[in-house]
C-alpha positions in Angstrom: -47.5 122.0 17.9 -50.9 123.8 17.2 -52.1 120.8 15.2 -51.4 118.4 18.0 -53.2 120.7 20.5 -56.2 121.0 18.3 -56.4 117.3 17.7 -56.3 116.7 21.5 -59.1 119.1 22.1 -61.1 117.5 19.2 -60.6 114.0 20.7 -61.7 115.2 24.1 -64.7 117.0 22.8 -65.9 113.8 20.9 -65.2 111.7 24.0 -67.4 114.0 26.1 -70.1 114.0 23.4 -70.2 110.2 23.2 -70.4 109.9 26.9 -73.6 112.0 26.8 -72.2 114.9 28.7 -73.8 117.6 26.6 -74.6 117.9 22.9 -72.5 121.1 22.6 -69.4 118.9 22.9 -70.3 117.3 19.6 -70.6 120.7 17.9 -67.2 121.7 19.4 -65.6 118.5 18.2 -67.1 118.9 14.7 -65.9 122.5 14.5 -62.4 121.5 15.6 -62.4 118.7 13.0 -63.2 121.2 10.3 -60.5 123.5 11.5 -58.0 120.7 11.5 -59.1 119.5 8.1 -58.8 123.0 6.6 -55.3 123.5 8.1 -53.9 120.4 6.4 -55.4 121.2 2.9 -52.8 120.1 0.4 -54.6 121.6 -2.6 -55.8 118.3 -4.1 -59.2 118.7 -5.8 -59.5 115.3 -7.3 -57.8 111.9 -6.7 -58.4 108.6 -8.4 -56.7 105.4 -9.3 -56.5 104.5 -13.0 -56.7 101.0 -14.3 -54.2 99.8 -17.0 -55.3 101.4 -20.3 -57.3 104.2 -18.7 -56.4 107.8 -19.1 -57.3 111.2 -17.6 -57.4 114.4 -19.6 -56.7 117.6 -17.7 -57.6 120.9 -19.4 -57.1 124.4 -18.0 -59.0 127.5 -19.1 -58.9 131.2 -18.3 -61.3 132.3 -15.6 -64.7 133.3 -17.0 -64.2 131.5 -20.3 -66.7 128.7 -19.5 -69.9 128.7 -21.5 -73.0 129.9 -19.6 -75.1 127.3 -17.9 -78.7 127.0 -19.2 -81.5 126.0 -16.7 
């Protein structure tokens, strides 16, 4: 219910911005877009399609165990 309401406000804000009503509408629309995007975060960090024969190696390490970065 809340997602639908936020999407409606977001669409209205962008419509007002594109009609040249006021630039603040664009900022409001962008802020609502970010809120909507963060609310539907599914935890996916990386997504790709692999071709036949390709592989992907996933490695996990304990926090803080990465080597230091040299500048």
